[in-house]
C-alpha positions in Angstrom: 8.0 3.5 -18.7 6.3 6.6 -17.2 5.0 6.4 -13.7 2.9 8.5 -11.3 3.7 8.7 -7.6 0.8 7.7 -5.5 0.1 10.1 -2.6 -1.3 8.6 0.5 -4.0 10.9 1.9 -4.0 9.1 5.3 -1.1 7.5 7.1 -1.9 6.7 10.7 0.2 4.8 13.2 -1.8 2.2 15.0 -1.7 1.6 18.7 -0.5 -1.9 19.4 -0.8 -4.2 22.4 2.7 -5.3 22.9 4.5 -2.2 24.2 7.7 -4.2 24.9 8.2 -4.4 21.1 8.7 -0.8 20.1 9.0 0.2 16.5 11.1 3.2 15.6 9.7 6.0 13.5 11.8 4.7 10.6 9.3 3.1 8.2 8.5 3.4 4.5 5.3 3.3 2.4 6.0 4.4 -1.1 4.0 3.6 -4.3 4.2 4.3 -8.0 1.5 3.6 -10.6 2.4 2.5 -14.2 -0.7 3.3 -16.3 0.6 1.8 -19.5 1.1 -1.6 -17.9 -1.7 -1.4 -15.3 0.7 -2.1 -12.5 1.3 -0.5 -9.1 4.6 -1.0 -7.3 4.9 -0.5 -3.6 8.1 -0.3 -1.5 7.4 -1.1 2.2 9.6 -1.4 5.3 9.2 -1.8 9.0 5.4 -1.8 9.3 4.9 -5.5 10.2 2.6 -7.9 8.4 0.9 -5.8 5.7 -2.4 -6.5 3.9 -2.4 -4.5 0.6 -5.6 -4.0 -1.3 -6.5 -2.5 -4.7 -10.1 -1.3 -4.4 -12.2 0.0 -7.3 -14.6 2.9 -7.1 -17.5 0.5 -6.3 -15.7 -0.8 -3.2 -14.7 -4.1 -4.8 -11.3 -5.6 -4.0 -9.7 -6.2 -7.4 -6.3 -7.4 -6.1 -4.9 -8.3 -2.7 -1.7 -9.6 -1.1 -0.1 -10.1 2.3 3.6 -9.5 3.0 6.0 -9.3 5.8 7.8 -5.9 5.8 10.4 -6.5 8.6 12.9 -6.2 5.8 12.7 -4.0 2.7 9.8 -5.4 0.6 8.9 -4.6 -3.0 5.3 -5.6 -4.1 3.8 -5.4 -7.6 0.1 -5.7 -8.1 -2.1 -5.5 -11.2 -4.7 -2.8 -11.5 -6.1 -4.2 -14.7 -9.8 -4.2 -13.6 -9.9 -0.6 -12.2 -9.8 1.6 -15.4 -7.2 3.8 -13.7 -9.4 4.9 -10.8 -8.8 3.0 -7.6 -7.8 3.1 -4.0 -4.6 1.6 -2.6 -5.0 0.5 1.0 -2.1 -0.7 3.2 -3.3 -2.1 6.4 -0.5 -3.4 8.6 0.2 -4.2 12.2 1.5 -0.7 12.9 0.3 1.6 10.1 -2.8 2.2 8.1 -2.5 4.1 4.8 -4.8 4.8 1.9 -4.3 6.6 -1.4 -6.4 7.3 -4.4 -5.3 7.1 -8.1 -7.3 8.9 -10.7 -6.2 8.9 -14.3 
């Protein structure tokens, strides 16, 4: 199955209130889009509780999940209602990232 790597245009570490709980710089946000099956797979690690959104070009959330990434986490979401053009947003306790997929 062919896939396309999703590039995140913006990855920003967030400031957080509890300075006694320091995160290392070792974290992962990686995504691949499978156009034939309308799926996006994300591999996430060490960014805290993450809210993951698939957003169409009209700003509508077409898919959404929440996951804990304190251990390696693999997430698969459907992109069926996006026609291959959508944003992927990862909004977690420690990192905010967004990418755009255009087919």
